[in-house]
All heavy atoms as an XYZ file, in Angstrom:
889
protein
N      17.759     -1.766    -10.527
C      18.270     -0.325    -10.476
C      17.142      0.656    -10.601
O      17.121      1.669     -9.903
C      19.231     -0.163    -11.579
C      20.027      1.136    -11.506
C      21.377      0.979    -12.153
N      22.195      2.114    -12.103
C      22.832      2.548    -11.031
N      22.690      1.908     -9.899
N      23.705      3.529    -11.040
N      16.168      0.364    -11.463
C      15.002      1.241    -11.660
C      14.209      1.319    -10.351
O      13.793      2.404     -9.921
C      14.141      0.747    -12.790
O      14.940      0.728    -13.972
C      12.918      1.621    -12.983
N      14.002      0.108     -9.719
C      13.238      0.108     -8.394
C      13.994      0.988     -7.345
O      13.351      1.734     -6.640
C      13.072     -1.303     -7.914
C      12.135     -2.078     -8.672
C      11.958     -3.527     -8.203
O      12.578     -3.858     -7.180
O      11.233     -4.254     -8.852
N      15.352      0.876     -7.261
C      16.056      1.659     -6.289
C      15.957      3.169     -6.586
O      15.795      3.952     -5.646
C      17.539      1.227     -6.279
C      18.375      1.863     -5.220
C      17.793      1.601     -3.811
O      17.506      0.432     -3.489
N      17.621      2.549     -2.968
N      16.035      3.539     -7.865
C      15.832      4.911     -8.222
C      14.527      5.426     -7.815
O      14.362      6.559     -7.298
C      16.083      5.116     -9.714
C      17.558      4.924    -10.149
O      18.438      5.000     -9.326
N      17.757      4.700    -11.448
N      13.461      4.557     -8.024
C      12.087      4.980     -7.652
C      11.972      5.128     -6.143
O      11.376      6.085     -5.649
C      11.094      3.895     -8.161
O      11.145      3.810     -9.578
C       9.675      4.284     -7.751
N      12.529      4.190     -5.402
C      12.547      4.249     -3.938
C      13.225      5.499     -3.470
O      12.782      6.201     -2.550
C      13.153      3.002     -3.320
C      12.335      1.719     -3.436
C      13.213      0.570     -2.957
C      11.120      1.820     -2.628
N      14.406      5.825     -4.062
C      15.135      7.021     -3.677
C      14.295      8.336     -3.972
O      14.269      9.235     -3.202
C      16.459      7.107     -4.440
C      17.426      6.071     -3.895
O      17.265      5.544     -2.804
N      18.446      5.768     -4.706
N      13.641      8.332     -5.139
C      12.757      9.469     -5.402
C      11.671      9.639     -4.471
O      11.401     10.782     -3.961
C      12.269      9.363     -6.850
C      11.385     10.596     -7.273
C      10.694     10.367     -8.584
C       9.791     11.542     -8.965
N       8.968     12.092     -7.870
N      10.971      8.514     -4.139
C       9.839      8.566     -3.214
C      10.334      8.984     -1.847
O       9.701      9.878     -1.193
C       9.095      7.236     -3.090
C       8.457      6.869     -4.493
C       8.106      7.194     -2.003
C       7.236      7.683     -4.804
N      11.454      8.414     -1.420
C      12.002      8.847     -0.133
C      12.299     10.367     -0.081
O      12.061     11.063      0.898
C      13.271      8.065      0.158
O      13.025      6.711      0.322
N      12.854     10.854     -1.205
C      13.124     12.306     -1.271
C      11.859     13.118     -1.225
O      11.758     14.155     -0.585
N      10.799     12.666     -1.968
C       9.536     13.315     -1.923
C       8.929     13.356     -0.580
O       8.388     14.352     -0.108
C       8.557     12.637     -2.854
C       8.866     12.814     -4.339
O       9.670     13.724     -4.662
O       8.259     12.116     -5.180
N       9.052     12.250      0.203
C       8.521     12.181      1.571
C       9.237     13.150      2.426
O       8.689     13.885      3.232
C       8.580     10.753      2.118
C       7.617      9.867      1.420
C       8.322     10.724      3.620
C       7.774      8.378      1.645
N      10.639     13.175      2.327
C      11.393     14.156      3.111
C      10.896     15.609      2.824
O      10.734     16.364      3.708
C      12.839     14.028      2.865
C      13.473     12.796      3.605
C      14.955     12.881      3.559
N      15.522     12.775      2.218
C      15.693     11.593      1.535
N      15.376     10.452      2.115
N      16.154     11.613      0.341
N      10.677     15.898      1.496
C      10.247     17.247      1.130
C       8.910     17.578      1.649
O       8.638     18.659      2.115
C      10.240     17.428     -0.423
C      11.698     17.431     -0.937
O      12.637     17.741     -0.241
N      11.837     17.095     -2.237
N       7.963     16.527      1.632
C       6.634     16.810      2.094
C       6.673     16.908      3.622
O       5.908     17.745      4.221
C       5.689     15.669      1.729
C       5.281     15.629      0.268
C       4.668     14.265     -0.120
C       4.307     16.760     -0.004
N       7.455     16.116      4.300
C       7.577     16.211      5.764
C       8.059     17.640      6.139
O       7.621     18.238      7.103
C       8.515     15.153      6.324
O       7.977     13.890      5.965
C       8.551     15.172      7.824
N       8.975     18.178      5.395
C       9.481     19.556      5.585
C       8.451     20.567      5.324
O       8.509     21.674      5.735
C      10.688     19.763      4.754
N       7.365     20.145      4.596
C       6.273     21.057      4.256
C       5.089     20.935      5.252
O       3.952     20.933      4.854
C       5.761     20.789      2.900
O       6.823     20.836      1.902
N       5.429     20.779      6.544
C       4.420     20.730      7.579
C       3.455     19.570      7.529
O       2.299     19.733      7.900
C       3.650     22.039      7.592
C       4.466     23.250      8.056
O       5.475     23.053      8.762
N       4.166     24.370      7.551
N       3.964     18.369      7.145
C       3.178     17.160      7.178
C       3.672     16.328      8.360
O       4.885     16.245      8.539
C       3.219     16.419      5.882
C       2.568     17.024      4.718
C       2.687     16.053      3.530
C       0.997     17.263      5.025
N       2.760     15.699      9.065
C       3.177     14.866     10.197
C       2.553     13.466     10.003
O       1.319     13.364      9.761
C       2.669     15.402     11.520
O       3.175     16.728     11.711
C       3.017     14.539     12.647
N       3.341     12.427     10.107
C       2.785     11.065      9.976
C       1.991     10.840     11.272
O       2.403     11.045     12.389
C       3.924     10.087      9.987
S       3.367      8.407      9.779
N       0.720     10.361     11.017
C      -0.211     10.201     12.123
C      -0.707      8.791     12.316
O      -1.246      8.446     13.356
C      -1.362     11.198     11.962
O      -2.188     11.166     13.089
C      -2.213     10.836     10.760
N      -0.530      7.916     11.293
C      -1.050      6.595     11.424
C      -0.345      5.690     10.439
O      -0.026      6.086      9.350
C      -2.550      6.510     11.129
C      -3.189      5.162     11.220
C      -4.698      5.249     10.890
C      -5.291      3.828     10.861
N      -6.713      3.832     10.470
N      -0.030      4.439     10.864
C       0.487      3.396     10.022
C      -0.397      2.179     10.180
O      -0.823      1.859     11.262
C       1.930      3.019     10.427
C       2.833      4.194     10.282
C       2.445      1.833      9.654
C       4.255      3.959     10.793
N      -0.766      1.551      9.054
C      -1.565      0.369      9.107
C      -1.084     -0.699      8.105
O      -0.440     -0.336      7.074
C      -3.058      0.651      8.868
C      -3.390      1.045      7.452
C      -4.936      1.270      7.242
O      -5.779      0.681      8.031
O      -5.328      2.118      6.431
N      -1.449     -1.915      8.388
C      -1.177     -2.969      7.456
C      -2.564     -3.548      7.054
O      -3.318     -3.775      7.859
C      -0.332     -4.130      8.160
O       0.902     -3.591      8.561
C      -0.110     -5.300      7.265
N      -2.680     -3.739      5.694
C      -3.932     -4.205      5.181
C      -3.680     -5.471      4.383
O      -2.764     -5.574      3.581
C      -4.537     -3.113      4.189
C      -4.709     -1.822      4.980
C      -5.796     -3.585      3.592
C      -5.099     -0.620      4.059
N      -4.621     -6.446      4.588
C      -4.590     -7.595      3.790
C      -5.567     -7.423      2.598
O      -6.699     -6.997      2.755
C      -5.111     -8.850      4.568
O      -4.224     -9.106      5.633
N      -5.066     -7.696      1.430
C      -5.848     -7.434      0.190
C      -6.079     -8.764     -0.539
O      -5.180     -9.471     -0.797
C      -5.090     -6.433     -0.733
C      -5.876     -6.176     -2.023
C      -4.705     -5.206     -0.057
N      -7.390     -9.032     -0.814
C      -7.812    -10.246     -1.512
C      -8.348     -9.822     -2.855
O      -8.425     -8.650     -3.202
C      -8.850    -11.052     -0.712
O     -10.024    -10.201     -0.688
C      -8.351    -11.303      0.720
N      -8.817    -10.806     -3.649
C      -9.377    -10.526     -4.959
C     -10.877    -10.008     -4.814
O     -11.539     -9.824     -5.825
C      -9.307    -11.716     -5.921
C      -9.972    -12.916     -5.456
O     -10.693    -12.938     -4.410
N      -9.744    -14.057     -6.108
N     -11.351     -9.828     -3.573
C     -12.601     -9.133     -3.432
C     -12.445     -7.640     -3.151
O     -13.402     -6.906     -3.053
C     -13.418     -9.753     -2.301
O     -12.714     -9.719     -1.109
C     -13.807    -11.200     -2.681
N     -11.218     -7.215     -3.018
C     -10.881     -5.807     -2.872
C     -10.698     -5.354     -1.434
O     -10.999     -6.052     -0.447
N     -10.157     -4.185     -1.254
C      -9.872     -3.571      0.050
C      -9.791     -2.013     -0.078
O      -9.496     -1.544     -1.159
C      -8.604     -4.118      0.667
N     -10.115     -1.320      0.956
C     -10.056      0.120      1.034
C      -9.100      0.506      2.165
O      -8.802     -0.256      3.034
C     -11.458      0.743      1.292
C     -12.578      0.353      0.226
C     -12.535      1.287     -0.936
C     -13.002      2.663     -0.606
N     -12.870      3.616     -1.694
N      -8.740      1.756      2.130
C      -7.948      2.363      3.190
C      -8.769      2.721      4.378
O     -10.010      2.931      4.235
C      -7.149      3.521      2.733
C      -6.167      3.319      1.533
C      -5.574      4.642      1.146
C      -5.128      2.330      1.895
N      -8.183      2.890      5.587
C      -8.844      3.357      6.742
C      -8.149      4.607      7.274
O      -7.506      4.645      8.324
C      -8.901      2.283      7.812
O      -9.577      1.184      7.397
N      -8.199      5.687      6.548
C      -7.346      6.938      6.822
C      -7.990      7.675      7.985
O      -9.171      7.666      8.244
C      -7.379      7.699      5.560
C      -8.690      7.395      4.957
C      -8.932      5.981      5.292
N      -7.115      8.493      8.613
C      -7.687      9.457      9.540
C      -8.496     10.439      8.763
O      -8.202     10.715      7.574
C      -6.435     10.192     10.101
C      -5.285      9.226      9.829
C      -5.677      8.470      8.645
N      -9.478     11.165      9.349
C     -10.368     12.007      8.606
C      -9.695     13.149      7.955
O     -10.067     13.656      6.917
C     -11.463     12.513      9.553
N      -8.545     13.566      8.538
C      -7.903     14.774      8.011
C      -6.634     14.394      7.200
O      -5.827     15.313      6.945
C      -7.519     15.676      9.125
O      -6.739     15.000     10.109
C      -8.770     16.270      9.842
N      -6.438     13.193      6.779
C      -5.227     12.751      6.028
C      -5.229     13.507      4.670
O      -6.232     13.553      4.013
C      -5.254     11.260      5.851
N      -4.063     14.041      4.360
C      -3.903     14.722      3.073
C      -2.841     14.085      2.191
O      -2.689     14.489      1.009
C      -3.483     16.198      3.266
C      -4.683     16.988      3.948
C      -2.230     16.344      4.051
N      -2.123     13.105      2.702
C      -1.102     12.434      1.908
C      -0.904     11.018      2.554
O      -1.031     10.834      3.804
C       0.204     13.210      2.000
C       1.375     12.610      1.246
C       1.486     12.649     -0.106
C       2.326     11.888      1.998
C       2.518     12.007     -0.809
C       3.443     11.261      1.294
C       3.500     11.367     -0.083
O       4.557     10.812     -0.657
N      -0.624     10.033      1.691
C      -0.321      8.705      2.245
C       0.609      7.986      1.290
O       0.633      8.305      0.055
C      -1.477      7.921      2.607
S      -2.377      7.118      1.302
N       1.385      7.053      1.847
C       2.306      6.212      1.012
C       1.835      4.740      1.219
O       1.634      4.331      2.309
C       3.778      6.358      1.561
C       4.663      5.433      0.771
C       4.232      7.810      1.416
N       1.642      4.114      0.102
C       1.257      2.673      0.065
C       2.432      1.810     -0.416
O       2.972      2.178     -1.491
C       0.010      2.526     -0.844
C      -0.379      0.994     -0.961
C      -1.126      3.298     -0.325
N       2.783      0.783      0.268
C       3.816     -0.135     -0.201
C       3.303     -1.560     -0.233
O       2.853     -2.074      0.804
C       5.045     -0.087      0.669
C       6.136     -0.988      0.135
C       7.361     -1.043      1.117
O       7.255     -0.924      2.283
N       8.539     -1.239      0.492
N       3.420     -2.235     -1.322
C       3.128     -3.573     -1.438
C       4.363     -4.409     -0.892
O       5.430     -4.178     -1.317
C       2.923     -4.049     -2.931
C       2.533     -5.549     -3.064
C       1.809     -3.207     -3.561
N       4.107     -5.269      0.100
C       5.261     -5.922      0.745
C       5.157     -7.426      0.654
O       5.853     -8.174      1.368
C       5.367     -5.531      2.227
C       5.786     -4.061      2.299
C       4.128     -5.750      3.022
N       4.328     -7.947     -0.205
C       4.098     -9.361     -0.294
C       4.336     -9.848     -1.660
O       3.637     -9.490     -2.611
C       2.699     -9.752      0.172
C       2.514    -11.261      0.165
O       3.101    -11.932      1.001
O       1.697    -11.784     -0.647
N       5.329    -10.646     -1.901
C       5.627    -11.093     -3.218
C       5.214    -12.600     -3.479
O       5.785    -13.308     -4.196
N       4.139    -12.975     -2.764
C       3.654    -14.346     -2.884
C       2.973    -14.653     -4.152
O       2.595    -15.822     -4.432
N       2.785    -13.687     -5.057
C       2.124    -13.890     -6.340
C       2.917    -14.743     -7.210
O       4.218    -14.746     -7.150
C       1.794    -12.563     -6.917
N       2.258    -15.447     -8.123
C       3.015    -16.183     -9.182
C       3.905    -15.303     -9.930
O       5.003    -15.697    -10.345
C       1.979    -16.911    -10.079
N       3.446    -14.083    -10.254
C       4.280    -13.022    -10.954
C       4.383    -11.823     -9.980
O       3.453    -11.054     -9.888
C       3.548    -12.688    -12.263
C       4.352    -11.621    -13.060
O       5.359    -11.106    -12.562
O       3.935    -11.381    -14.144
N       5.575    -11.710     -9.389
C       5.716    -10.711     -8.308
C       5.685     -9.268     -8.846
O       5.557     -8.292     -8.183
C       7.001    -10.851     -7.587
N       5.713     -9.121    -10.253
C       5.642     -7.788    -10.866
C       4.130     -7.393    -11.013
O       3.867     -6.203    -11.311
C       6.252     -7.755    -12.285
O       5.636     -8.648    -13.164
C       7.753     -8.111    -12.154
N       3.235     -8.333    -10.839
C       1.822     -8.017    -10.964
C       1.045     -8.670     -9.783
O       0.664     -9.736     -9.801
C       1.269     -8.588    -12.294
C       1.880     -8.013    -13.523
C       1.270     -8.650    -14.740
C       1.923     -8.012    -16.020
N       1.495     -8.700    -17.243
N       0.931     -7.794     -8.710
C       0.361     -8.292     -7.436
C      -1.033     -7.721     -7.197
O      -2.000     -8.472     -6.908
C       1.317     -7.973     -6.241
C       0.648     -8.390     -4.919
C       2.668     -8.650     -6.407
N      -1.109     -6.356     -7.360
C      -2.419     -5.655     -7.047
C      -2.788     -4.707     -8.191
O      -1.951     -4.168     -8.892
C      -2.293     -4.769     -5.785
C      -1.882     -5.431     -4.535
C      -1.663     -4.281     -3.476
C      -2.951     -6.430     -4.057
N      -4.088     -4.491     -8.330
C      -4.552     -3.384     -9.163
C      -5.060     -2.370     -8.116
O      -5.665     -2.700     -7.116
C      -5.713     -3.810    -10.096
C      -5.212     -4.449    -11.320
O      -4.087     -4.195    -11.735
N      -6.003     -5.288    -11.939
N      -4.891     -1.037     -8.450
C      -5.272      0.048     -7.555
C      -6.095      1.068     -8.352
O      -5.905      1.174     -9.532
C      -4.081      0.706     -6.847
C      -3.165      1.354     -7.902
C      -3.422     -0.294     -5.999
C      -2.169      2.275     -7.313
N      -6.831      1.862     -7.612
C      -7.592      2.993     -8.289
C      -7.728      4.078     -7.236
O      -8.051      3.809     -6.038
C      -8.926      2.545     -8.759
O      -9.766      3.695     -9.096
N      -7.594      5.308     -7.613
C      -7.872      6.494     -6.710
C      -9.241      7.039     -7.045
O      -9.692      7.964     -6.394
C      -6.821      7.600     -7.014
C      -5.489      7.354     -6.393
C      -4.540      8.537     -6.559
O      -5.030      9.678     -6.517
O      -3.331      8.322     -6.681
N      -9.950      6.528     -7.995
C     -11.211      7.120     -8.456
C     -12.322      6.530     -7.576
O     -12.567      5.344     -7.550
C     -11.446      6.689     -9.911
S     -12.915      7.341    -10.584
N     -13.024      7.455     -6.941
C     -14.066      7.000     -6.037
C     -15.278      6.421     -6.689
O     -16.064      5.673     -6.148
C     -14.587      8.192     -5.112
O     -15.098      9.213     -5.930
N     -15.376      6.618     -8.046
C     -16.506      6.082     -8.810
C     -16.175      4.776     -9.509
O     -17.083      4.111    -10.049
C     -16.943      7.105     -9.843
O     -15.880      7.410    -10.738
C     -17.504      8.393     -9.232
N     -14.909      4.363     -9.502
C     -14.446      3.146    -10.134
C     -13.450      2.388     -9.253
O     -12.387      2.839     -9.067
C     -13.799      3.363    -11.527
O     -14.702      4.142    -12.315
C     -13.499      2.109    -12.251
N     -13.964      1.298     -8.604
C     -13.033      0.597     -7.783
C     -12.136     -0.398     -8.533
O     -12.554     -0.790     -9.600
C     -13.809     -0.211     -6.656
C     -14.627      0.655     -5.765
C     -14.705     -1.254     -7.314
N     -10.992     -0.694     -7.965
C     -10.070     -1.624     -8.564
C     -10.644     -2.973     -8.559
O     -11.359     -3.390     -7.639
C      -8.709     -1.584     -7.878
N     -10.388     -3.735     -9.616
C     -10.833     -5.166     -9.697
C      -9.647     -6.025    -10.132
O      -8.550     -5.529    -10.320
C     -11.944     -5.382    -10.726
O     -11.476     -5.132    -12.064
C     -13.159     -4.443    -10.442
N      -9.848     -7.310    -10.322
C      -8.801     -8.212    -10.715
C      -8.248     -7.832    -12.075
O      -7.154     -8.162    -12.451
C      -9.234     -9.691    -10.683
O     -10.361     -9.794    -11.490
C      -9.516    -10.118     -9.284
N      -9.087     -7.132    -12.881
C      -8.681     -6.822    -14.216
C      -8.699     -5.324    -14.564
O      -8.412     -4.934    -15.716
C      -9.577     -7.523    -15.193
O     -10.940     -7.109    -15.062
N      -8.981     -4.451    -13.556
C      -9.082     -3.007    -13.807
C      -8.293     -2.223    -12.768
O      -8.473     -2.485    -11.546
C     -10.496     -2.620    -13.782
C     -10.799     -1.142    -13.963
C     -10.419     -0.691    -15.400
C     -12.266     -0.813    -13.690
N      -7.454     -1.312    -13.211
C      -6.657     -0.450    -12.312
C      -5.261     -0.386    -12.643
O      -4.811     -0.928    -13.695
N      -4.476      0.401    -11.936
C      -3.075      0.492    -12.128
C      -2.381     -0.625    -11.407
O      -2.718     -0.909    -10.271
C      -2.544      1.823    -11.590
C      -3.170      2.981    -12.330
C      -1.053      1.890    -11.612
C      -2.858      4.406    -11.751
N      -1.572     -1.383    -12.069
C      -0.947     -2.597    -11.489
C       0.345     -2.244    -10.772
O       1.203     -1.567    -11.214
C      -0.650     -3.598    -12.635
O      -1.838     -3.876    -13.348
C      -0.014     -4.870    -12.065
N       0.377     -2.768     -9.544
C       1.576     -2.681     -8.666
C       2.194     -4.104     -8.429
O       1.443     -5.027     -8.310
C       1.289     -1.993     -7.379
C       0.804     -0.618     -7.323
C       0.574     -0.099     -5.946
C       1.802      0.343     -8.070
N       3.509     -4.144     -8.201
C       4.134     -5.403     -7.929
C       4.791     -5.355     -6.533
O       4.672     -4.368     -5.808
N       5.420     -6.462     -6.204
C       6.080     -6.581     -4.860
C       7.052     -5.433     -4.669
O       7.903     -5.180     -5.566
C       6.819     -7.970     -4.828
C       7.388     -8.189     -3.436
O       6.715     -7.728     -2.431
O       8.390     -8.887     -3.351
N       7.054     -4.811     -3.498
C       7.843     -3.736     -3.071
C       7.649     -2.404     -3.825
O       8.383     -1.413     -3.639
C       9.346     -4.080     -3.129
C       9.729     -5.217     -2.191
C      11.266     -5.483     -2.311
C       9.351     -4.935     -0.763
N       6.647     -2.312     -4.709
C       6.251     -1.070     -5.304
C       5.678     -0.106     -4.227
O       5.059     -0.530     -3.279
C       5.250     -1.242     -6.390
C       5.790     -1.751     -7.705
O       7.063     -1.755     -7.858
O       5.022     -2.129     -8.571
N       5.999      1.213     -4.404
C       5.520      2.199     -3.548
C       4.673      3.142     -4.334
O       5.051      3.514     -5.499
C       6.675      2.943     -2.864
C       7.431      2.058     -1.957
C       6.190      4.163     -2.087
C       8.659      2.662     -1.343
N       3.535      3.569     -3.827
C       2.624      4.519     -4.548
C       2.193      5.522     -3.503
O       1.825      5.214     -2.363
C       1.397      3.670     -5.005
C       0.474      4.440     -5.858
C       0.710      4.666     -7.197
C      -0.687      4.993     -5.317
C      -0.175      5.378     -8.029
C      -1.527      5.795     -6.104
C      -1.317      5.956     -7.464
O      -2.182      6.655     -8.232
N       2.213      6.788     -3.925
C       1.859      7.805     -2.999
C       0.543      8.445     -3.460
O       0.333      8.569     -4.680
C       2.990      8.911     -2.791
C       3.300      9.743     -4.009
O       3.329      9.233     -5.102
O       3.510     10.893     -3.775
N      -0.220      8.941     -2.539
C      -1.558      9.432     -2.847
C      -1.677     10.848     -2.180
O      -1.414     10.962     -0.961
C      -2.759      8.604     -2.276
C      -2.531      7.157     -2.765
C      -4.064      9.145     -2.726
C      -3.408      6.127     -2.062
N      -1.986     11.845     -2.945
C      -2.153     13.232     -2.459
C      -3.589     13.690     -2.473
O      -4.282     13.506     -3.500
C      -1.225     14.147     -3.293
C       0.188     13.773     -3.194
C       1.007     14.527     -4.200
N       2.344     13.869     -4.223
C       3.465     14.586     -4.360
N       3.429     15.849     -4.439
N       4.614     13.938     -4.394
N      -4.052     14.194     -1.345
C      -5.409     14.780     -1.334
C      -6.291     13.805     -0.623
O      -6.355     12.659     -0.846
N      -7.153     14.449      0.252
C      -8.118     13.658      1.068
C      -9.116     12.902      0.213
O      -9.418     11.728      0.460
C      -8.785     14.562      2.023
C      -9.661     13.846      3.036
O     -10.820     13.601      2.840
N      -9.002     13.415      4.150
N      -9.632     13.545     -0.823
C     -10.547     12.810     -1.714
C      -9.985     11.626     -2.406
O     -10.628     10.596     -2.509
C     -11.154     13.753     -2.758
C     -12.119     14.802     -2.182
O     -12.649     14.619     -1.034
N     -12.261     15.899     -2.836
N      -8.752     11.750     -2.861
C      -8.059     10.591     -3.477
C      -7.791      9.504     -2.520
O      -7.880      8.310     -2.830
C      -6.805     11.054     -4.168
C      -7.080     12.005     -5.366
O      -8.141     11.908     -5.949
N      -6.126     12.810     -5.716
N      -7.380      9.883     -1.311
C      -7.112      8.868     -0.247
C      -8.429      8.104      0.056
O      -8.414      6.878      0.180
C      -6.547      9.540      0.991
C      -5.144     10.041      0.725
C      -6.513      8.542      2.210
C      -4.606     10.950      1.809
N      -9.532      8.869      0.230
C     -10.773      8.154      0.561
C     -11.353      7.381     -0.631
O     -12.135      6.458     -0.380
C     -11.784      9.229      1.100
C     -11.448      9.668      2.489
O     -11.293      8.829      3.396
N     -11.298     10.934      2.683
N     -10.995      7.752     -1.803
C     -11.530      7.000     -2.955
C     -10.640      5.790     -3.388
O     -10.986      5.062     -4.256
N      -9.450      5.673     -2.679
C      -8.525      4.681     -3.078
C      -9.033      3.253     -2.813
O      -9.596      2.973     -1.763
C      -7.221      4.889     -2.359
C      -6.026      4.005     -2.717
C      -5.331      4.340     -3.810
C      -5.764      2.836     -1.956
C      -4.238      3.561     -4.246
C      -4.653      2.039     -2.425
C      -3.950      2.397     -3.499
N      -8.841      2.317     -3.771
C      -9.193      0.921     -3.678
C      -8.110      0.067     -4.177
O      -7.344      0.482     -5.021
C     -10.521      0.634     -4.217
O     -10.482      0.841     -5.607
N      -8.065     -1.138     -3.648
C      -7.009     -2.120     -4.097
C      -7.686     -3.534     -4.331
O      -8.656     -3.792     -3.619
C      -5.905     -2.341     -3.038
C      -5.284     -1.048     -2.541
S      -4.311     -1.339     -1.028
C      -5.596     -1.210      0.163
N      -7.134     -4.320     -5.178
C      -7.687     -5.676     -5.447
C      -6.533     -6.551     -5.835
O      -5.724     -6.180     -6.755
C      -8.724     -5.595     -6.485
S      -9.603     -7.164     -6.704
N      -6.421     -7.725     -5.213
C      -5.396     -8.758     -5.613
C      -5.732     -9.203     -7.000
O      -6.915     -9.439     -7.370
C      -5.433     -9.862     -4.644
O      -4.614    -10.919     -5.039
N      -4.766     -9.330     -7.836
C      -4.915     -9.805     -9.189
C      -5.229    -11.317     -9.240
O      -5.884    -11.820    -10.113
C      -3.711     -9.461    -10.112
C      -3.634     -7.957    -10.326
C      -3.723    -10.146    -11.483
C      -2.459     -7.485    -10.987
N      -4.602    -12.034     -8.262
C      -4.809    -13.486     -8.227
C      -5.676    -13.885     -6.959
O      -6.182    -13.015     -6.304
C      -3.454    -14.191     -8.274
C      -2.540    -13.741     -7.098
O      -3.043    -13.195     -6.086
O      -1.301    -13.968     -7.231
N      -5.663    -15.178     -6.655
C      -6.502    -15.583     -5.557
C      -5.840    -15.524     -4.234
O      -6.418    -15.735     -3.166
C      -6.938    -17.083     -5.829
N      -4.521    -15.090     -4.219
C      -3.825    -15.004     -2.980
C      -4.163    -13.753     -2.194
O      -4.692    -12.792     -2.774
C      -2.280    -14.999     -3.279
N      -3.880    -13.788     -0.919
C      -4.004    -12.570     -0.098
C      -2.645    -11.907      0.044
O      -1.638    -12.532      0.328
C      -4.530    -12.980      1.322
O      -5.747    -13.586      1.251
C      -4.597    -11.732      2.284
N      -2.648    -10.575     -0.230
C      -1.372     -9.879     -0.246
C      -1.382     -8.756      0.840
O      -2.483     -8.362      1.275
C      -1.088     -9.246     -1.648
C      -1.047    -10.311     -2.691
N       0.028    -11.131     -2.865
C      -1.963    -10.617     -3.661
C      -0.157    -11.948     -3.835
N      -1.410    -11.696     -4.352
N      -0.203     -8.370      1.249
C      -0.054     -7.405      2.328
C       0.428     -6.062      1.867
O       1.248     -5.987      0.951
C       0.996     -7.889      3.308
O       0.521     -9.221      3.831
C       1.098     -6.987      4.498
N      -0.230     -4.995      2.360
C       0.118     -3.644      2.003
C       0.352     -2.818      3.250
O      -0.431     -2.960      4.220
C      -0.982     -2.992      1.156
C      -0.814     -1.520      0.980
C      -1.178     -3.720     -0.162
N       1.466     -2.031      3.310
C       1.682     -1.138      4.440
C       1.342      0.244      3.967
O       1.702      0.617      2.883
C       3.147     -1.192      4.906
C       3.453     -2.495      5.638
O       2.542     -3.118      6.279
N       4.627     -2.954      5.589
N       0.716      1.030      4.892
C       0.265      2.420      4.548
C       0.725      3.293      5.616
O       0.500      2.992      6.861
C      -1.248      2.474      4.342
C      -1.642      3.839      3.890
C      -1.757      1.378      3.383
N       1.214      4.497      5.257
C       1.549      5.574      6.244
C       0.700      6.737      5.777
O       0.685      7.196      4.688
C       3.001      5.950      6.150
C       3.788      5.321      7.195
C       5.243      5.776      7.242
O       6.111      4.970      7.015
N       5.564      7.033      7.381
N      -0.023      7.389      6.789
C      -0.864      8.553      6.556
C      -0.242      9.780      7.161
O       0.376      9.759      8.228
C      -2.199      8.368      7.192
C      -2.994      7.142      6.687
C      -2.970      5.927      7.368
C      -3.713      7.273      5.505
C      -3.724      4.882      6.833
C      -4.435      6.175      4.999
C      -4.384      4.962      5.670
O      -5.154      3.949      5.183
N      -0.468     10.905      6.500
C       0.101     12.218      6.939
C      -1.046     13.228      6.992
O      -1.958     13.220      6.132
C       1.151     12.733      5.959
C       2.343     11.877      5.924
C       2.359     10.685      5.133
C       3.511     12.175      6.638
C       3.521      9.881      5.073
C       4.637     11.393      6.631
C       4.626     10.236      5.853
O       5.759      9.424      5.823
N      -0.990     14.081      7.982
C      -1.887     15.210      8.158
C      -1.069     16.502      8.107
O       0.120     16.429      8.318
C      -2.743     15.147      9.468
C      -1.786     15.133     10.673
C      -3.618     13.851      9.450
C      -2.491     15.317     11.973
N      -1.743     17.622      7.943
C      -1.107     18.863      7.983
C      -0.726     19.163      9.418
O      -1.611     19.066     10.342
C      -1.995     19.979      7.418
C      -2.196     19.974      5.848
C      -3.217     21.022      5.496
C      -0.851     20.246      5.161
N       0.469     19.620      9.615
C       0.938     19.869     11.015
C       0.568     21.326     11.325
O       0.697     22.196     10.461
C       2.424     19.635     11.019
O       2.945     20.008     12.282
N       0.427     21.566     12.614
C       0.177     22.955     13.097
C       1.462     23.592     13.510
O       1.472     24.712     13.951
C      -0.789     23.002     14.236
O      -0.332     22.100     15.340
C      -2.164     22.487     13.770
N       2.525     22.844     13.424
C       3.907     23.411     13.850
C       4.383     24.471     12.930
O       4.320     24.342     11.746
C       4.888     22.223     13.960
C       4.533     21.240     15.038
C       5.507     20.105     15.128
O       6.516     20.098     14.364
O       5.284     19.211     15.869
């Protein structure tokens, strides 16, 4: 129930942001290992949504560690922990470019990302 409430809130946030002149410009799928991964955003991205879509971990509630801090990358033991089907949104170009992810275990996990830019409409 908590996950559904979170998904509903994020969906509502995305609708509000889309109404605020944001346009989805790129979608990508990233494989994340325990050596880490970064995003490949468009240069002008100001918002993005990250969703963990792989529950192959021994503990599906603890799949990845993430960090928005450009000076501290996520590691197997450092960062904010996300689980299977968790959604995380990132606001601001600096935060998007500083974002890193790392698998907590030895498995490779999948993350889907949607990027948004300011619309001229």
